[in-house]
C-alpha positions as CSV (number, residue, x, y, z in Angstrom):
1,M,112.5,104.7,75.5
2,M,109.7,102.1,74.7
3,L,106.7,103.0,73.3
4,D,104.6,103.0,76.7
5,G,107.1,105.5,78.2
6,H,109.2,103.5,80.2
7,C,112.9,102.9,79.6
8,A,114.4,99.6,78.9
9,T,116.3,99.4,82.0
10,S,113.0,99.9,84.2
11,L,111.5,97.2,81.9
12,S,114.1,94.6,82.2
13,K,114.2,95.1,86.4
14,N,110.4,94.6,86.3
15,L,110.5,91.6,84.2
16,G,113.5,90.2,86.0
17,I,115.3,90.1,82.6
18,E,119.3,90.8,83.2
19,N,120.2,91.9,79.6
20,T,118.4,95.3,78.7
21,N,119.6,94.5,75.1
22,L,116.8,91.8,74.6
23,I,114.4,94.5,75.5
24,Y,115.7,96.6,72.5
25,L,115.5,93.6,70.0
26,R,112.1,92.7,71.0
27,K,111.1,96.5,70.3
28,T,112.9,96.7,67.2
29,E,111.2,93.1,66.2
30,L,107.6,94.7,67.6
31,I,108.0,97.8,65.6
32,D,109.1,95.7,62.3
33,E,106.0,93.7,62.7
34,S,103.5,96.6,63.4
35,G,104.6,98.7,60.5
36,P,104.6,102.5,59.9
37,V,102.0,103.1,62.7
38,A,104.2,101.7,65.5
39,E,107.2,103.8,63.8
40,A,105.0,107.0,63.8
41,L,104.0,106.4,67.4
42,D,107.5,105.8,68.3
43,D,108.7,108.9,66.5
44,G,106.1,110.9,67.7
45,V,107.0,109.8,71.6
46,Q,110.8,110.6,71.0
47,Q,109.8,114.1,69.6
48,L,107.6,114.7,73.0
49,L,110.6,113.5,75.0
50,E,112.7,115.9,73.6
51,E,110.4,118.7,73.7
52,H,109.8,118.0,77.5
53,Q,113.4,118.1,78.0
54,R,114.0,121.1,76.4
55,T,111.0,122.9,78.3
56,Q,112.4,121.6,81.6
57,R,115.8,123.3,80.5
58,E,113.9,126.5,79.6
59,R,112.0,126.2,83.1
60,D,115.2,125.9,85.1
61,I,116.9,129.0,83.1
62,L,113.8,131.0,84.2
63,K,114.1,130.1,87.8
64,Q,117.7,131.0,87.8
65,A,116.5,134.3,86.4
66,L,114.1,134.5,88.9
67,A,116.8,134.0,91.5
68,I,119.0,136.6,90.4
69,F,116.6,139.2,89.7
70,S,114.9,138.5,93.3
71,Q,118.1,139.4,94.7
72,Q,118.8,142.5,93.2
73,E,115.7,144.0,95.0
């Protein structure tokens, strides 16, 4: 995941770059140049994505539970 929330695959398609690794290399270079602030932002984005995925899994479980309880009535 890039700092702006887009994945490297979509960025490479939008920019017409065939090699996705170039996107990751450039991201690493930019973070190294920007220092700890960019690193902290990148870590924060990663944490939010993980929390979002967990919340989606919880939502799906609750939907399934609701469907099961609705059938029992």
